[in-house]
N, C-alpha and C positions, 0 to 999 in steps of 0.2 A: 779409501783408496781401493781401486779395484785389484783383484787378484791377477798375478803375473801367470796365466794359464799354461805358458810353455816352460816354465822353470820349477824345479823341485830343489829345495835345501837339504843337503846331506851333511850331518855333523859327526864327527867322531871325537873320541877321548884321547887316544894316543896316536903318536906318529905312525906306527905299523899298520893302524887301521886306516889313518888318512891316506898312507901311500897305496893300500889295497884298492881304494875307491879311486884315487888318482890314477892308477893304471887303466882303469876302465874310460877314462875321458880323453877327449881331444881337443884342439884349438882353445888350450887354456889361456885365460889372461887374468891378471890380479885385480881385485876390486878391494879398495882400501876405504874402510869405515873411518869417519872423522875421529873416533876414539882410538884408533890404531889397531883394531881387529882387521886382518887380512883373509879375504877370501878368494879362492880361485874359481872363476867362472868358466866352465867348459861344456863340451856336449858329449853325450854318450854315443860313441861310435860315429856313424853317418846319420844317426836319428835326429828327430827334430826337438828331442828332450834336451834342454839345457839344465845344468847342475851348478849350484852355487855351493862350493865344499868349504867347509870350515873345521877347525881344530879348537875344541873347548876346553881340554884339560880334563883331569879327574874330578868326580864329585858332583852331586846333584846341583849344588848352588852355582858354580861357575856355568855348569851346563845350563841352567835356567836363564841366567843372565844373558850369555851368548846366543842361545836359542831365540830369545826375545829380540836381540839386536839383529840377528838374521831375518827374523820374520818382518821387523819394521823396515830393513834394508830393501829386501827383494819382493815383498808380498807374494811369497810362492804359492803354488797350488797345494803343496803338501811339504812336510818335513819329515825326513827319514833319520833316525839316529842309528848308526851302524858299527859294529865292533865285536868285541869277544866277551865272553861270560863264562861263569862256572855252572856247569850242569848240576842238577839236583835229583835226577832220577837215574837209575842205572840203565834204562833202556835208551837213553840218549847218548849217542856215541861221540867221542872225541871228533870234531870236525863237522857234526850235524849243524844245522841252522834251526834256530828257534826265532818265530815270529811272535811278539807279544800280543796275546788276545786280551790281556788286562795287565796294568802296571800297579804294583803295590809300593807305597811308600811306608817300609815296614818299620822305622824307627820312631814313629809316632806312638805316644803312650801316656799313662798316668801311673805315677808312683803312690800307691796306697799301703796301708799297714799290713795288708795280706799279700802284698807283692805287686808286681808291675802288670798293669792291665793294657791290653792292645787298644789303641784308637785307630783303626784301619782307615787309610785314605787310598783310593783306587781310581784309575782312570781306564776306560775300556776303549779298544780300537774302534774307530768309525765303522759302521757296518758296511758301507760300500768299499772301504780300503781293505776291510777283511776279506769281503767276496773277491775283490780283485787279487789279493795275496794267495788266496786259494786256488785261483785259476792259473796264476804263475806257477805255483807249486805242481799243479796236475799236468801242466804242458811239459815239464822236464827241460824245456829247451834253455833255461837259465843256466844250467849247469854244463852244457855242451863244450865250454871252453875250458873246463877244469880237467885235470888228469883223470884219464880213464878209471884208475883204481881208487879214486877218492870217493865218489858215489855218495855224496852227503844226503842225508834225509832231512826233510823240513818238518819241524813240529810247530804246533800252535798251542799256546798255553800261557799262563800268568808269569811274569817275571817280577822278582822282588828286587827293590832298589834301595840301597841303604847308604852308609857313609864310610863303611869299612870293607877291606878285602877279607872275604870269608875263605879260609883254608883249614877248615877242621870239620869233621862230621860229629864231633862229640862235645863242641864248646858250647858255652851258654847261648851264643846267639845261634848256633845251629838248631839247638833245642827250641828256641823261640820261633824260629822260622817254622820247623816242623809242627809246632803246637798251634800257630795262629795263622800260618799261610801254608798249610801242607798241600795245597794244589799248585804252588809255584814250581815251575820246572827248571828255572835258572835264576841265578843271582848276579847283580851287577852294582854300578854306583852312579849311574847318570839318568837313567830313564825317567825317574820321577820329576826330575827338574825340567826336562824337555816337554814331558806330558802336560805339567802345570803351565809352562809358558804356552803351549798350544791351546789349552782350556781357556786362558785368558785373552786369547787373540781370536775371539768369536769362534771357538771350537774348530780351529783350523787342524786339518787332518795330521796326525802324527802316528808315524808307525815305527817300532823299534825292532830292528832286525840283528841278531846276535848269532856268531859262531861259537860253539862250545870248545873252549881251550883247555879246560881242567873240569874236575868234578867237586871242586870246593870242599875237599876232603882230606887236605894234607899232602896232596900229590902234586900240588901245583909246581914244586921246584923241578920235579921229574918231567912233567908234561912240557913245561917251558924250555928244559934242556932238549927235548926232542922236537922243538920248534913248532909245537902246535899253535902258538898264538898266530904267527904268520899264516898258517894255513887255515885257521878258523876265520881269520879276518878276510882272507880271499875269498872263501866260501860265502861269507856275509855279503861281502861287496858284489859278488856275482848276482846273488838273489836280489839285493837292494837296488841295483842298477836297473834289472829286468823289471822289478816292480815300479820303479820310478817311470820307466817308459809306458808301461801300461796304466799308471795313474794319469799321465798326460793324454793318452789316447781314450780312455774310457771313464776317467773321473769326473766329478761335478764340474770342474772348471773347463772342460772340453765342450760342454753344453750350454754354457751360460749358467743361470742360477743367481745366487746371491754374491754381491760384491762384499768385500770385506767390511764395508760400512752398514752392511745389512740391506741395502737397496737392491732391487732386482735388476739384472743385467739382461740384454736382449740376445737370446740364442742366434747363432749365424744360419739357422735354417727358417725360413719364411714361407708361410703358406697363406695365399689370399683366395678366397672363393667368391665368385660372383654368379648371380642368377639372374634370369630374366633379361632386360636390356641394360643391367649394370655392367660397368666396365671397372677393371683394376687400373688405376691410374698410375700408381708408383709402388714398388716394392723395394724395400731397402733393409740392408743388415746393419753394419756399422756405419754411422754418418758422421763426417767431420765437416764442419762449416755450417754456413747457414742454408736452410732448406725453406721452400715456400711451395704450397701445394695450389694448383689450379693456375700458375703464372710460371714466370721464367725464374731461374735460380739467381737470387741476388748475390752479388759479389760480397765478400766480407767487408765490414766498414773499414778495416785497416789491414790492407794487404801485407804491409810492412810486419805488423804484429803477428800475422799467420806464419810468415817466413821465420820470424825470430822464434816462435813457438816450436816450429819444425826444427830448427837449429838445437833447441833444447833437448828434444826427443832423439835427434841424431847423436848427440853427445852421450845420452843415456844408453842408446843402443851399443855404442862403441864400449861404454864402461861395462855393460852386461856381457860383452864378448860377442855379440851378434854382427859386429863389422870389424875386420882386422885393421891394422895400423894403416896399410896402403889405401884400402877402401875408404876408410874414414877421412884420411888427408885429401884424397881426390874429391870426396863428397863436400867436405868443407870448403874446397876450391870453388866448385860449382855452386855452392850456396852463397858464397861471397860474390861471385859474378851475378847472381840473381838478385841479391840485395842492392847491388850498385844500379841495377835497371828499374828499381822501384823509386818513384812511380812510373809506370809504363805510359808515359803521356805521348809518346811519338811512336810511329810504326817501328823505328829503328830499335828504340828501348824495348818495346813489347817483343820484338823479334829476338832480341838478346835474352830477355827474360825466358821466353819460351825454350830457347835453346838450351839455356843452362838448366832450366827445371827438368827437361826431357833426358838430358846427360845424367842428372841427379838421380832421376827415376831408375834408369839403367844400373847405377850402382847400388841402390837400396832395394832392388826388386825382391830380394829373398827376405826382407824384414817387413812382415805384412802390415804392421801398424804405420810405419813410415811410408810405405807404398800407398796406403789408403789416405793418409793425410796429404800426400804429395798430388794424389790424384784429384783431390778436392781442390787444391791451389790451382792446378793445371786447368781444370774445368772453368774456374773463375777467370783466369787470365784469357782463355779462349773466347769468353762471353764479353770480353771488355771492348 
């Protein structure tokens, strides 16, 4: 399955984190997974970046399962996990944002006679995603919509992910973290599950973005009472949505590269060079339908099948939130009219087919894949 290069999955653990991301989105529609999971698909402002937003609940295990489900459902360009965390270093202030340079699953170990020994498991942020995240941090544009007095800083460092809420600086777990993962800058409960799911999906880029809502030192009740959780969630959501847009613009999916099945995809920039008396006879980007070189373009063997395939992609575009209800209904109506004119065996039916296809083209012009498929069908009908 090829990567959906215009969509990023964003997952959260808690409702307040979900709400913080949702506030950044427009044109929302619900996408229902057959197993019951609900995602909301929307767009970041007026940008071309679409987001599938999901709520996974607390803990690495549910996060891993639902991250895998989202990856299979949407084939995204990247997955971001966004929310709040406890800061482990004194220089990281409440409200600051941490981007995980590395994720530790810190509960792995072996119990021996002389004590518990750590068995570290870790996942690093992909290099290109790390570079883009640093670029977003340097621009400072990501925080312009936040209150002027907030001024959160962005830190890059390892995040420790376990299965319990740490709210002590002197507990056995706190000592364990300091002893074995003393470079970790924040601690939370879901990142390891999401990172593992990304690793198992052909190294799909996963980036964890956390706002610091407490210091994991016994002060959580006080900081929660001061509403640091929603503040930190808003800061993380602001950075994450800015990062998502840059991943779509500059990430590997924007340039072609490898499909999720490992095969190479064709980049949308093509260059042919001819010398002497040679001529470039054809240059193409994405091609749908049949192509012959040195002769005329042959019509598909089954025009009805091509239109039926277009109907399937039309429905998927609607489910992904690329077409609103009214546009989708109008497009379905034109597609039904086109279907009734197949086969175009008379001038009248061919004319009716062409009119319906052209009207449909006007309705789906903003959806590049549909427009490309439709253009191929129209070209065939013209040549009939």
